[in-house]
ZAROLUM-262288 format. One record per residue: x, y, z of N, C-alpha, C in turn; residue in one letter. Coordinates in steps of 0.1 Angstrom, whole numbers, padded with zeros to 4 digits, always signed. Each point is the difference from the previous one (the first is absolute). Example, Ala and Ser with C-alpha at 12.3 -4.5 7.8 and 13.67 -1.06 7.14 Angstrom:
BEGIN
+0132-0057+0078-0009+0012+0000+0009+0012+0000a -0004+0011-0007+0009+0011+0000-0008+0011+0008s 
//
This chain:
BEGIN
-0183+0001-0133-0004+0000+0008-0015+0009+0002x -0011-0005+0004-0012+0008-0001-0002+0015+0011x -0002+0009-0008-0001+0011+0006+0017+0008+0004x +0011-0005-0004+0010+0007-0001+0002+0011-0007x +0007+0012+0008-0002+0013-0005+0014+0000-0003x +0005+0012-0011+0013+0005+0001+0003+0005+0011x +0015+0001+0003+0006+0007+0009+0004+0015-0002x -0006+0013+0008+0004+0011-0005+0010+0008+0007x -0001-0006+0013+0011+0004+0010+0012-0008-0002x +0017+0007-0002+0009-0006+0003+0001-0006+0012x +0004-0015-0001+0003-0005+0013+0015-0005+0001x +0009+0010+0004+0015+0002+0000+0003+0000+0014x +0012-0003+0001+0009+0005+0012+0014+0001+0000x +0008+0007+0008+0013+0000+0001+0005-0001+0015x +0007-0011+0006+0004-0001+0012+0015+0000+0000x +0008+0010+0009+0012-0003+0003+0004-0002+0017x +0008-0010+0002+0002-0005+0011+0017-0002+0004x +0001+0008+0009+0016-0005+0004-0001-0002+0017x +0010-0010+0002+0001-0007+0014+0016-0002+0001x +0006+0000+0009+0015-0007+0005+0002-0013-0008x -0014-0006-0004+0002-0012-0009+0001+0000-0012x -0012+0008-0008-0001-0002-0014-0005+0012-0001x +0000+0004-0015-0002+0011-0008-0012-0004-0012x -0012+0006+0001-0007-0007-0009-0007+0011-0010x -0004-0002-0010-0007+0010-0009-0009-0007-0006x -0012+0005+0000-0011-0010-0011-0008+0011-0005x -0001-0001-0013-0015+0008-0008-0009-0011-0006x -0009+0002+0003-0015-0009-0005-0009+0008-0006x -0007-0011-0008-0013+0007-0009-0007-0017+0000x -0009+0000+0008-0007-0012-0001-0010-0003-0013x -0001+0010-0008-0008-0001-0013+0013-0001-0011x +0007-0008+0002+0012+0006-0012-0001-0015-0008x +0012-0005-0008-0001-0009-0009+0011-0010+0002x +0009+0000+0012+0005-0008+0006+0016+0003-0004x +0000+0014-0002+0014+0005-0001+0008+0004+0011x +0015+0002+0000+0009+0005+0012+0011-0008+0001x +0007+0004+0010+0014-0005+0001+0001-0004+0016x +0002-0013+0005+0004-0004+0010+0014-0002+0005x +0004+0007+0007+0016-0004+0006+0000+0000+0014x +0002-0009+0005+0001-0005+0017+0013-0002+0006x +0009-0006-0012+0010-0007+0003+0000-0014+0004x -0011-0006+0001-0001-0014+0002-0011-0004-0014x +0012-0009-0009-0007-0001-0011-0012-0009-0003x +0001-0011+0012-0017-0006+0001-0013+0007+0002x +0004+0009+0008-0009+0010+0007-0004+0010-0013x +0008+0002-0007-0004+0009-0011-0007-0009-0011x +0003-0014+0000-0007-0004-0011-0015-0003+0004x -0002-0001+0013-0014-0005+0005-0007+0016+0001x +0007+0010+0004-0010+0012+0000+0000+0004-0015x +0008-0002-0010-0004+0002-0013-0010-0009-0007x -0003-0012+0006-0011-0006-0004-0014+0005+0006x +0000+0003+0011-0008+0008+0007-0008+0017-0009x +0014+0003-0003-0003+0012-0010-0010-0002-0012x +0007-0012-0006-0007-0004-0013-0011-0001-0001x -0005-0012+0009-0012-0006+0000-0011+0008+0005x +0002+0009+0008-0011+0008+0008-0001+0013-0010x +0009+0002-0008-0003+0013-0009+0001+0013+0008x +0008-0002+0007+0007+0015+0010+0015+0005-0008x +0002+0011+0000+0011+0006-0002+0007+0002+0012x +0011-0004+0002+0007-0001+0011+0017+0003-0002x +0005+0011+0004+0016+0000+0002+0001+0000+0017x +0008-0010+0001+0007+0001+0016+0013-0005+0001x +0007+0008+0005+0017+0002+0004+0001-0002+0014x +0008-0012+0004+0004+0000+0013+0014-0005+0003x +0005+0007+0011+0014-0005+0002-0001+0000+0013x +0007-0011+0008-0001-0005+0012+0013-0006+0005x +0002-0003+0014+0009-0008+0007+0001-0011-0006x +0002-0005-0011-0001-0015-0006+0014-0009+0007x +0008+0009+0004+0012-0006+0006-0003-0007+0012x -0010+0004+0005-0006-0005+0014-0006-0013-0006x -0013+0002-0005-0009-0009-0008-0011+0008-0008x -0008-0008-0007-0011+0006-0006-0012+0003+0006x +0000-0001+0013-0012-0001+0005-0004+0017+0003x +0007+0009+0004-0005+0013+0000-0005+0008-0012x +0006-0007-0009-0006+0007-0016-0009-0006-0003x -0005-0014-0001-0010-0004-0001-0013+0002+0007x +0004+0003+0013-0012+0004+0008-0002+0016-0004x +0007+0005+0000-0001+0015+0000-0006+0003-0016x +0004-0009-0012-0005+0003-0011-0015-0004+0003x -0006-0010+0007-0015-0001+0001-0006+0013+0008x +0008+0005+0010-0005+0008+0006-0005+0014-0009x +0011+0002-0009-0001+0012-0008-0009-0005-0013x -0003-0008-0005-0011-0003-0009-0014-0004+0002x -0001-0002+0016-0011+0002+0006-0004+0013+0002x +0009+0009+0004-0003+0016+0000-0004+0002-0013x +0006-0004-0009-0003+0007-0014-0011-0005-0005x -0005-0012+0002-0013-0007-0002-0012+0009+0006x +0002+0002+0014-0009+0009+0009-0004+0011-0006x +0011+0007-0004-0003+0014-0005-0004+0002-0014x +0000-0009-0008-0003-0004-0014-0015+0000+0000x -0005-0009+0008-0012-0005+0000-0011+0008+0008x +0005+0011+0006-0008+0012+0007-0006-0004+0007x -0017+0002+0000-0011-0003+0010-0004-0015-0007x +0005-0003-0008-0007-0014-0007-0014+0001-0005x -0004+0011+0000-0015-0002-0005-0003-0006-0015x -0008-0008+0000-0006-0006-0013+0008-0012-0005x +0012-0002+0009+0004-0013-0004-0005-0011+0000x +0005-0013-0005-0008-0012-0001+0005-0007+0012x +0011+0005+0006+0006-0004+0016+0003-0016+0002x -0010-0009-0004+0002-0015+0005+0007-0007-0018x +0007-0007+0006+0005-0009-0015+0010-0011+0006x +0000-0010-0011+0008-0009+0005+0011-0007-0015x +0006-0008+0001+0005-0006-0012+0012-0012+0001x -0002-0009-0007+0008-0011-0002+0008+0001-0008x +0015-0002+0001+0012-0001-0010+0010-0013+0002x -0001-0006-0011+0009-0012-0001+0015+0003-0006x +0008-0006+0002+0010+0000-0004+0010-0012+0001x -0003-0007-0009+0006-0014-0003-0007-0009+0011x +0007-0004+0009-0008-0009+0011-0005+0007+0011x +0004+0013+0000-0007+0010+0012-0012+0004-0004x -0008+0004+0009-0014+0008-0002-0005+0006+0014x +0002+0012+0000-0004+0010+0010-0012+0009-0001x -0008-0001+0011-0013+0007+0000+0003+0012+0008x -0006+0012-0005+0003+0015+0008-0015+0005+0002x -0006+0003+0011-0012+0006+0002+0002+0011+0007x -0004+0014-0002+0002+0014+0000-0011+0006+0004x -0003+0008+0011-0012+0008+0005+0011+0015+0000x -0003+0009-0009+0007+0016+0002-0008+0007+0009x -0003-0005+0010-0006+0008+0014+0016+0006+0004x -0005+0005+0012+0009+0009+0008+0002-0009+0014x -0003-0013-0002+0004-0008+0011+0012-0006-0002x +0011-0003+0007+0012-0004-0008+0002-0016+0007x +0000-0011-0006+0001-0016+0004+0005-0005-0012x +0012-0009+0007+0002-0010-0014+0002-0013+0009x -0008-0010-0009+0003-0013+0003+0009-0010-0011x +0010-0004+0001+0012-0003-0009+0002-0015+0005x -0003-0007-0012+0003-0016+0002+0007-0005-0012x +0014+0005-0002+0007-0008-0007+0011-0006+0004x +0007-0010-0006+0007-0008+0008+0014-0005-0012x +0012+0001+0007+0013-0001-0010+0008-0014+0009x +0004-0002-0009+0010-0011+0000+0015+0003+0000x +0005+0014-0002+0010+0003+0003+0001+0016+0004x +0014+0004+0007+0000+0012+0007-0001+0012-0011x +0010+0002-0008+0001+0011-0009+0001-0005-0013x -0001+0012-0009+0001+0000-0014+0009+0012-0001x +0013-0003-0005+0012+0011+0000+0001+0006+0014x -0001+0014-0002+0000+0006+0015-0015+0004+0004x -0008-0006-0004-0015+0002+0002-0004-0014+0011x -0002+0004+0013-0003-0008+0010-0012-0003-0001x -0008-0010-0002-0015-0005-0006-0008+0005+0013x +0005+0004+0016-0010+0002+0010-0002+0014+0000x +0009+0006-0012-0003+0016-0001-0011+0001-0008x -0006-0011-0007-0013+0002-0009-0011+0006+0010x -0002-0009+0012-0010+0007+0007+0003+0012+0007x +0012+0003+0003+0003+0015+0004-0008+0011-0010x +0004-0003-0012-0005+0011-0010-0015-0001-0001x -0007-0008-0001-0015-0004+0000-0005+0006+0012x +0006-0004+0012-0006+0008+0012+0001+0018+0003x +0014+0004-0007+0001+0013+0000-0008+0006-0010x +0000-0005-0010-0008+0004-0014-0016+0004+0005x -0006-0013+0005-0013-0001+0004-0004+0009+0011x +0009+0003+0010-0005+0007+0012+0004+0015-0001x +0007+0003-0014+0000+0014+0001-0008+0008-0010x -0006-0013-0010-0007+0007-0010-0016+0007+0001x -0006-0008+0012-0001-0012+0006-0009-0007-0007x -0001-0010+0000-0009-0011-0005-0001-0014+0003x -0010-0006+0000+0001-0014+0005+0001-0013-0012x +0009-0009+0003+0006-0006-0009+0003-0015+0002x -0006-0007-0006+0002-0016+0004+0010-0004-0011x +0010-0008+0001+0009-0005-0008+0001-0017+0000x -0005-0006-0008-0001-0016+0007+0007-0008-0014x +0008-0010+0003+0008-0011-0008-0013-0010+0000x -0001-0002-0012-0010-0014-0008+0012-0008+0000x +0009+0001-0011+0013-0012-0005+0010+0009+0004x +0011-0009-0002+0015+0005-0005+0012-0006+0009x +0009-0001-0010+0012-0004+0005+0012+0009-0002x +0002+0007-0008+0011+0008-0004-0006+0016+0006x +0013+0001+0008-0005+0012+0009+0001+0016-0010x +0008+0002-0008-0003+0007-0014-0013+0001-0002x -0003-0011-0006-0019-0001-0006-0007+0004+0010x +0002-0005+0015-0008+0004+0007-0004+0017+0004x +0010+0005+0000+0004+0015+0007-0005+0006-0014x +0005-0004-0013-0005+0010-0011-0014-0006-0004x -0006-0009+0004-0015+0001-0003-0008+0008+0011x +0004+0001+0013-0007+0010+0010+0002+0012-0005x +0008+0006-0007+0003+0011-0002-0009+0007-0011x +0002-0011-0008-0010+0001-0015-0017-0002+0005x -0002-0008+0012-0014-0002+0002-0006+0013+0008x +0010+0006+0008-0004+0013+0003-0002+0011-0012x +0011-0002-0009-0004+0013-0009-0011+0000-0008x -0008-0016-0003-0007+0000-0003-0015+0003+0003x +0000-0004+0014-0011+0004+0010-0001+0013+0002x +0010+0008+0004+0003+0015-0001-0005+0008-0014x +0004-0004-0009-0005+0002-0012-0016+0002-0001x -0007-0008+0003-0016-0003+0002-0005+0009+0011x +0007-0001+0011-0006+0006+0014+0001+0016-0003x +0009+0004-0007+0002+0018-0001-0008+0004-0008x -0006-0007-0010-0009+0006-0010-0013+0009+0006x -0003+0008-0009-0013+0009+0002-0012-0005-0003x -0008+0000+0008-0014-0008-0005-0014+0012+0002x -0004+0003-0010-0008+0012+0000-0013-0003+0010x -0004-0011+0002-0009-0002+0009+0001+0000+0012x +0011+0002+0005+0003+0004+0013+0002+0016+0004x -0010+0004+0012+0001+0013+0001+0009+0000+0014x +0008+0011+0000+0010-0002+0010+0007-0010+0002x +0001-0005+0013+0009-0012+0004-0008-0015+0000x +0004-0010-0005-0006-0013+0001+0000-0005+0014x -0008+0007+0010-0001-0005+0013-0012+0003+0004x -0004-0006+0011-0012+0004+0007+0001+0011+0007x +0015+0001+0004+0002+0010+0011-0001+0016-0008x +0003-0002-0013-0001+0013-0010+0014+0007-0001x +0012-0008+0008+0010+0003-0003+0011-0013+0003x +0012+0000-0007+0009-0012+0004+0012+0006+0006x 
//
């Protein structure tokens, strides 16, 4: 990328959040290599977060225990909240970042597009459709709850759009990978940018 500069300040964070419903610990380095351990008690969700970590080149250790005997809702939503808080802290004032990015990721018949703006305005446009209700103990309606909690706590603007797809696993996984690729580009430091990439002078 023209003008890209080496990052000199560590962009890391550590967040711990405990409620009557969940207990979550998250350590994040957004300039990592894709390392870390994910353990939420929800295997499919772990698989998705591992894909996000791997393809965005972040290091992420995340452990969560929640009231899964009720259902997975509190755990999934609260992981989104904590991950958003961790991204917010690691990004700091966001000076010099590319800010905007998009990516399309295919997985067999599915293809999902993610467009992001790492501003501090929270917004989520979500257009994914499924033909069943759950994958194991992961209710598919929880996918939007995760992305909403994540985007609104980071905060950033995100559009997640389905171009094609039938298999629910493929659709969700393509979305996680599309975000990962888009974030990896948007988080980069561009030496041509003085301060924030905004006419306001701040994001």
